[in-house]
C-alpha positions in Angstrom: -12.5 19.7 -14.7 -11.2 22.9 -15.7 -8.7 22.9 -12.2 -7.9 19.2 -13.2 -6.8 20.2 -17.1 -4.8 22.8 -15.5 -2.7 20.9 -12.9 -2.3 18.1 -15.1 -1.2 20.1 -18.2 1.1 22.0 -16.1 2.4 19.2 -13.5 1.7 16.2 -15.5 4.8 14.3 -14.3 4.3 15.2 -10.5 0.8 14.6 -11.2 1.1 10.9 -12.7 3.9 10.4 -9.8 1.4 11.2 -6.8 -1.4 8.9 -8.8 0.9 6.1 -8.7 2.5 6.6 -5.1 -1.2 6.3 -3.9 -2.3 3.0 -6.0 1.4 2.1 -4.2 0.0 2.9 -1.0 -3.5 1.2 -1.8 -1.9 -2.1 -2.9 0.0 -2.2 0.0 -2.7 -1.8 2.2 -4.5 -4.3 0.8 -1.6 -6.6 1.0 -1.9 -6.1 4.7 -5.1 -6.6 5.3 -4.7 -10.0 3.0 -1.6 -11.2 5.0 -2.9 -10.5 8.4 -6.1 -12.4 7.9 -4.3 -15.4 6.2 -1.6 -15.7 8.2 -3.1 -14.5 11.7 -6.7 -14.7 11.7 -7.7 -17.5 9.7 -4.7 -19.9 10.0 -4.0 -21.4 13.2 -0.4 -20.7 13.7 0.6 -19.9 16.9 4.9 -19.6 16.0 6.7 -16.1 15.7 7.9 -17.2 12.2 4.9 -14.9 10.5 5.5 -11.7 12.4 9.0 -10.7 10.1 6.9 -10.8 7.2 4.3 -8.7 8.9 6.7 -6.0 10.2 8.3 -6.1 6.7 5.2 -5.4 5.0 4.3 -2.8 7.9 7.9 -1.2 7.2 6.9 -1.1 3.6 3.1 0.7 4.3 5.1 3.3 6.1 7.8 3.8 3.8 
């Protein structure tokens, strides 16, 4: 706990930035799973119209 206190005291804004980016990554990962489940697995959708949305979310996740 002392190490976390030192890191937070000396590197407050970078630490908060890393936490926010980690949360954003988690949200995008969950969104990818939900989109894949709803549009590609559960629904019978054989058109290629869902592919751009999937690729966009994949690109956002990779950023």
